[in-house]
Structure formats: C-alpha cells, structure tokens
A tleap script that builds the chain and sets N, CA, C and O, in Angstrom:
source leaprc.protein.ff14SB
mol = sequence {
  NPRO PRO ARG PRO PRO LYS ALA GLU GLY ALA
  ILE GLU GLY GLY GLU ASN LYS PRO ARG ARG
  ARG SER HIE ARG GLY GLY ARG GLY ARG ARG
  ARG SER GLY GLY GLN GLY GLY GLU ASN PRO
  ALA PRO LYS SER GLU CALA
}
set mol.1.N position { -139.515 -32.607 26.388 }
set mol.1.CA position { -139.618 -33.591 25.609 }
set mol.1.C position { -140.192 -33.992 24.400 }
set mol.1.O position { -141.419 -34.093 24.420 }
set mol.2.N position { -139.797 -34.167 23.677 }
set mol.2.CA position { -140.240 -34.705 22.438 }
set mol.2.C position { -141.299 -36.392 22.791 }
set mol.2.O position { -142.519 -36.238 22.747 }
set mol.3.N position { -141.052 -37.067 22.938 }
set mol.3.CA position { -141.665 -37.882 24.131 }
set mol.3.C position { -141.899 -38.453 24.958 }
set mol.3.O position { -141.275 -39.409 25.419 }
set mol.4.N position { -143.071 -37.873 25.395 }
set mol.4.CA position { -143.982 -37.759 26.904 }
set mol.4.C position { -144.218 -39.304 27.615 }
set mol.4.O position { -144.662 -40.163 26.854 }
set mol.5.N position { -144.053 -39.542 28.465 }
set mol.5.CA position { -144.207 -40.854 28.888 }
set mol.5.C position { -145.537 -41.265 28.906 }
set mol.5.O position { -146.187 -41.633 29.885 }
set mol.6.N position { -145.910 -41.167 27.679 }
set mol.6.CA position { -147.257 -42.138 27.211 }
set mol.6.C position { -147.461 -43.602 26.635 }
set mol.6.O position { -146.634 -43.917 25.779 }
set mol.7.N position { -148.319 -44.451 26.924 }
set mol.7.CA position { -148.784 -45.331 26.594 }
set mol.7.C position { -148.986 -44.912 25.372 }
set mol.7.O position { -150.083 -45.403 25.106 }
set mol.8.N position { -148.631 -44.308 24.435 }
set mol.8.CA position { -149.006 -44.643 22.842 }
set mol.8.C position { -147.678 -44.522 22.131 }
set mol.8.O position { -147.577 -44.506 20.905 }
set mol.9.N position { -146.691 -44.442 22.957 }
set mol.9.CA position { -144.975 -45.105 22.671 }
set mol.9.C position { -144.862 -46.653 22.510 }
set mol.9.O position { -144.025 -47.215 21.803 }
set mol.10.N position { -145.749 -47.220 23.208 }
set mol.10.CA position { -145.897 -48.410 23.107 }
set mol.10.C position { -146.356 -48.739 21.693 }
set mol.10.O position { -145.774 -49.515 20.934 }
set mol.11.N position { -147.067 -48.303 21.524 }
set mol.11.CA position { -148.417 -48.602 20.387 }
set mol.11.C position { -147.630 -48.550 19.018 }
set mol.11.O position { -147.561 -49.609 18.395 }
set mol.12.N position { -146.956 -47.289 18.421 }
set mol.12.CA position { -146.514 -46.898 17.210 }
set mol.12.C position { -144.296 -47.754 17.325 }
set mol.12.O position { -143.395 -47.864 16.493 }
set mol.13.N position { -144.439 -48.117 18.870 }
set mol.13.CA position { -142.743 -48.553 18.905 }
set mol.13.C position { -142.032 -48.088 19.199 }
set mol.13.O position { -140.886 -48.365 18.844 }
set mol.14.N position { -142.471 -46.643 20.417 }
set mol.14.CA position { -141.577 -45.444 20.139 }
set mol.14.C position { -141.704 -44.155 19.287 }
set mol.14.O position { -141.833 -42.986 19.650 }
set mol.15.N position { -141.659 -44.489 18.535 }
set mol.15.CA position { -142.316 -43.834 17.571 }
set mol.15.C position { -143.680 -42.870 17.628 }
set mol.15.O position { -144.307 -42.493 16.638 }
set mol.16.N position { -143.948 -42.603 18.830 }
set mol.16.CA position { -145.603 -41.700 18.803 }
set mol.16.C position { -145.116 -40.263 18.338 }
set mol.16.O position { -144.836 -39.707 19.400 }
set mol.17.N position { -144.970 -39.737 17.726 }
set mol.17.CA position { -144.922 -38.251 16.888 }
set mol.17.C position { -146.082 -38.012 15.996 }
set mol.17.O position { -146.890 -37.104 16.185 }
set mol.18.N position { -146.126 -38.727 15.169 }
set mol.18.CA position { -147.234 -38.716 14.443 }
set mol.18.C position { -149.079 -39.187 14.669 }
set mol.18.O position { -150.106 -39.158 13.990 }
set mol.19.N position { -148.608 -39.646 16.216 }
set mol.19.CA position { -149.519 -40.144 16.274 }
set mol.19.C position { -150.001 -39.047 17.648 }
set mol.19.O position { -151.195 -38.876 17.893 }
set mol.20.N position { -149.154 -38.519 18.279 }
set mol.20.CA position { -149.482 -37.443 19.593 }
set mol.20.C position { -150.559 -36.014 18.894 }
set mol.20.O position { -151.398 -35.361 19.514 }
set mol.21.N position { -150.152 -35.880 17.450 }
set mol.21.CA position { -150.712 -34.644 17.094 }
set mol.21.C position { -151.835 -35.037 16.351 }
set mol.21.O position { -152.681 -34.272 15.887 }
set mol.22.N position { -151.801 -36.721 16.221 }
set mol.22.CA position { -153.117 -36.777 15.367 }
set mol.22.C position { -154.413 -36.052 16.803 }
set mol.22.O position { -155.314 -35.215 16.740 }
set mol.23.N position { -153.904 -36.847 17.857 }
set mol.23.CA position { -154.968 -36.888 18.888 }
set mol.23.C position { -155.028 -35.835 19.507 }
set mol.23.O position { -156.041 -35.679 20.190 }
set mol.24.N position { -153.891 -34.633 19.503 }
set mol.24.CA position { -153.965 -33.159 19.504 }
set mol.24.C position { -154.171 -32.379 19.419 }
set mol.24.O position { -154.358 -31.381 20.114 }
set mol.25.N position { -154.202 -32.851 17.861 }
set mol.25.CA position { -154.665 -31.750 16.923 }
set mol.25.C position { -154.143 -30.660 16.275 }
set mol.25.O position { -154.762 -29.888 15.544 }
set mol.26.N position { -152.264 -30.602 16.752 }
set mol.26.CA position { -151.358 -29.562 16.912 }
set mol.26.C position { -151.079 -29.402 17.831 }
set mol.26.O position { -151.883 -29.344 18.762 }
set mol.27.N position { -149.464 -29.224 17.991 }
set mol.27.CA position { -148.848 -28.405 19.196 }
set mol.27.C position { -149.231 -27.802 19.581 }
set mol.27.O position { -149.674 -28.054 20.701 }
set mol.28.N position { -149.437 -26.300 18.950 }
set mol.28.CA position { -149.627 -25.392 19.803 }
set mol.28.C position { -151.290 -24.946 20.507 }
set mol.28.O position { -151.688 -23.832 20.846 }
set mol.29.N position { -151.755 -25.810 20.539 }
set mol.29.CA position { -153.180 -25.510 20.633 }
set mol.29.C position { -153.367 -25.787 21.937 }
set mol.29.O position { -154.034 -24.846 22.367 }
set mol.30.N position { -153.117 -26.674 22.953 }
set mol.30.CA position { -152.825 -26.527 24.356 }
set mol.30.C position { -152.050 -26.060 24.708 }
set mol.30.O position { -152.330 -25.365 25.684 }
set mol.31.N position { -151.035 -26.040 24.413 }
set mol.31.CA position { -150.150 -25.384 25.227 }
set mol.31.C position { -149.881 -24.287 25.236 }
set mol.31.O position { -149.553 -23.656 26.240 }
set mol.32.N position { -149.993 -23.754 23.840 }
set mol.32.CA position { -150.214 -22.035 24.050 }
set mol.32.C position { -151.515 -21.488 23.917 }
set mol.32.O position { -151.744 -20.358 24.348 }
set mol.33.N position { -152.427 -22.196 23.344 }
set mol.33.CA position { -153.398 -21.844 22.785 }
set mol.33.C position { -153.454 -20.528 21.921 }
set mol.33.O position { -154.493 -19.886 22.077 }
set mol.34.N position { -152.833 -20.173 21.325 }
set mol.34.CA position { -152.825 -18.467 20.734 }
set mol.34.C position { -153.772 -18.958 19.293 }
set mol.34.O position { -154.393 -18.126 18.631 }
set mol.35.N position { -153.754 -20.130 19.028 }
set mol.35.CA position { -153.933 -20.621 17.407 }
set mol.35.C position { -155.872 -20.869 17.271 }
set mol.35.O position { -156.568 -21.279 16.342 }
set mol.36.N position { -156.297 -20.268 19.042 }
set mol.36.CA position { -157.634 -20.628 18.881 }
set mol.36.C position { -158.662 -21.705 18.992 }
set mol.36.O position { -159.876 -21.572 18.841 }
set mol.37.N position { -158.005 -22.782 19.275 }
set mol.37.CA position { -158.216 -24.218 19.022 }
set mol.37.C position { -159.053 -25.086 20.268 }
set mol.37.O position { -160.197 -25.506 20.096 }
set mol.38.N position { -158.619 -25.193 20.987 }
set mol.38.CA position { -159.049 -26.077 22.330 }
set mol.38.C position { -159.595 -24.296 23.400 }
set mol.38.O position { -160.763 -24.148 23.759 }
set mol.39.N position { -158.683 -23.396 23.654 }
set mol.39.CA position { -159.508 -22.349 24.413 }
set mol.39.C position { -159.345 -21.174 23.684 }
set mol.39.O position { -158.518 -20.300 23.942 }
set mol.40.N position { -160.092 -21.165 22.832 }
set mol.40.CA position { -160.385 -19.729 22.416 }
set mol.40.C position { -160.825 -18.548 23.266 }
set mol.40.O position { -161.998 -18.175 23.287 }
set mol.41.N position { -159.780 -17.923 24.020 }
set mol.41.CA position { -159.492 -17.314 24.683 }
set mol.41.C position { -159.937 -15.774 24.573 }
set mol.41.O position { -159.606 -15.342 25.677 }
set mol.42.N position { -160.397 -14.903 23.993 }
set mol.42.CA position { -160.702 -13.241 23.533 }
set mol.42.C position { -159.612 -12.425 24.771 }
set mol.42.O position { -158.898 -11.457 24.510 }
set mol.43.N position { -159.736 -13.210 26.343 }
set mol.43.CA position { -159.118 -11.802 27.299 }
set mol.43.C position { -157.736 -12.094 26.829 }
set mol.43.O position { -157.002 -11.152 26.530 }
set mol.44.N position { -157.309 -13.371 26.738 }
set mol.44.CA position { -155.721 -13.364 26.410 }
set mol.44.C position { -155.520 -12.855 25.670 }
set mol.44.O position { -154.686 -12.044 26.072 }
set mol.45.N position { -155.799 -12.600 24.134 }
set mol.45.CA position { -155.246 -12.117 23.198 }
set mol.45.C position { -155.217 -10.710 23.530 }
set mol.45.O position { -154.201 -10.032 23.378 }
set mol.46.N position { -156.766 -10.061 24.171 }
set mol.46.CA position { -157.263 -8.834 23.987 }
set mol.46.C position { -156.228 -8.162 25.136 }
set mol.46.O position { -156.275 -6.956 25.377 }
savepdb mol mol.pdb
quit
C-alpha cells in the first residue's frame, strides 16, 4: 500500500508520501537493498 498504517499520516494530513521518503531515504533501500543503502550485502549480489 502507498500509505502504511503509521502515525505520520496524521502529521501531513494524509499525505505522508514525501515524509516517509525522507526518513527512509528511498523505497528500494530497505525493501530490496539492491542499491546497497542500509544493507550492502555482497553475498546477495554475488
């Protein structure tokens, strides 16, 4: 879902899109980790 059940939705008034992108630093970092952001795992790439 584009809007997770978080408390951020209330802060922005329902639009927490630019918000979660800030504290997450991207949507492919923690989801896939292919960019090597938070989990640079060479074992997965190799």
